[in-house]
N, C-alpha and C positions, 0 to 999 in steps of 0.2 A: 408554447413548446419549448423556446431553448431554454427552458429550465430543462426539462428531463432528457437534450443533448449533453448538456453541463453535465448533471448528473452519470449519464453512463459512460463519458468522456474521464469524469473523474473515478469511477468504479472500475477503469477498464486502466484507467492511470495508477490508479493505489496499486493496483493488485501487481502490476510489473514493477511498481519502484518495491514493494516488500518481495518483490519474488529474486529483485536487484540487490537486495538488502540481505536476502537467506544468502544468496553469490557470497558475497563480502563476508558475513559471516562463517559460512564454511572454510574461506581461505584463510580468515584469520584465524581459526580452528585451529589448523593443519600446521598452519606457521607457529602457534604456542605448542607444536604438540598435543595435542587434543584430539578425539574425533571429532570426521567433518559435522556430525550429526550431533555435536555437545547443545549447541546453541538450540534445536528444535527438540529436543529432551528436557531443556530448562523450560522451553514454552508451552512443552508438554507437560509440565507438569503442574498446570495453572487446570489439568483436567481430570490428569492421572494422579496429582500426588508428589510427593516427595520419595515414594519407591521409584520413579522414574532414572532416577542418580544410581541406580543399580541395574538399570536395563541397557541395553543394545539400542543397534537400530531397529525400528520397529513398530507398530503400534505407538507410541510418545512421541515417535519425530514425526510421524505422519498427522497426530492430533494437532503439535505443537507447529506446525509447518499451513496446517488447515487454516489455525487461529490467525498465525500471522498476517497470511494473505489476505482473510477476513476483513480483520481490522485495519489491515492498509486499503481496501477496497474500501471501507465506509468512512476513514479518513479521505482518502482520495473523493467520492462524493461530496463528504462536508467541505473540503476545500476548493473543490469545484464552484462550487454555493457562492464560494465569497471572492474566488480572484478570476472565476471563468469569463467576466465581459471588463477584464482589463485589456487594453490593448497595445500597450506598451513594452516589449519586451525588458524595458532597466524595471519597469513597477512590478511583473510577474517575474520577474527574477528576484526582486527583494521581496515581495509578499510569498513566493514558495519557501525561501529562506527563512522568513521568522515564520511561516508554518510547519516547516518541516521541525523546528527549535519546540513551538509551540505543541505539536504530536509526541516529539520525544519526554515534554515534560510530563505531558497527560498521562502517558504509556508508566512512565518512571513513577509517578508520585499518584495516580489514580488506580489507573483499569488494573495494570501488573500486578502492584501493591496488594489490592482489592482480590483477585485473584489467589495469589500465592506470594508473601510478602516476601520470599528466597529469590523470584523470579528477578526484581530489580538492584537486590543485594548481589545477585553472583554475575549478572553483565557485564559480561567483561568492556571496561572502557579501558582507552577513547575510540574501541572501536565500533562500540555503537552510535558515538556522538556523529562519525564518521558515517554509519549506514544512514542516520536520518538526513545528512547531507546529499547523499548518493540520493537518497527516497527526492529530498527537496528539489534536487538539480532535473529530477525525474517529472517531478509535478508543473515543471515550465511547457509539458507541452498538451498542457489543461486546454486552454482557451482555443489553439489553435484544433487538436483532436475535437473538441465541439464544435468548432466550425464546419470542420470536415464531416463531423457528422449529421448536421442538421443537413448540408448539401446533397448525401447523401441518400438522407430520408425524404428532400424534397423531389431528387429525381426519381424518387420510388414511387412518390404518391401521383406525379404528373405520369409516372408510366402506368399506373392502374388508372387512372383517370383518362388514358389513351386507348387503354387496351376494351372498357369497358363503354366508350363512344365508338370503337367499332361495330359492337355487336349490334346497335340499335338499328 
């Protein structure tokens, strides 16, 4: 059962981290004097192809955000299985940083390159590396969140057992 709590904690944390990354990308786009949704459209090109480079804020942006949040959640769940049982914050921090860089490499050299080879070529640097550092920092919450979810689930189970006992 602990595995399920960790998976949910990782999924939640991965989506949260991916959302923080999107905020960072929007700020970076504004600093670079681009539209804030530029990175969303770039990611949206995985679904809509290169036509997104002529599109404004819209369905391609939404598709790009959804893809990014989905992949962040999947990564968070997978990473939770690996680091969720670590107890020392120092170990969690190191493991999270390593996981963030490994996830960066997997995205840039595998997933995104397969979806559309232009995505890794046009991804802004060093903003993307910094975004993955933010993602890695958020990953440090996985073990604690997993414990809190397990405790909440246990309280819920006990309350259900208590309610069913009163009716007999």
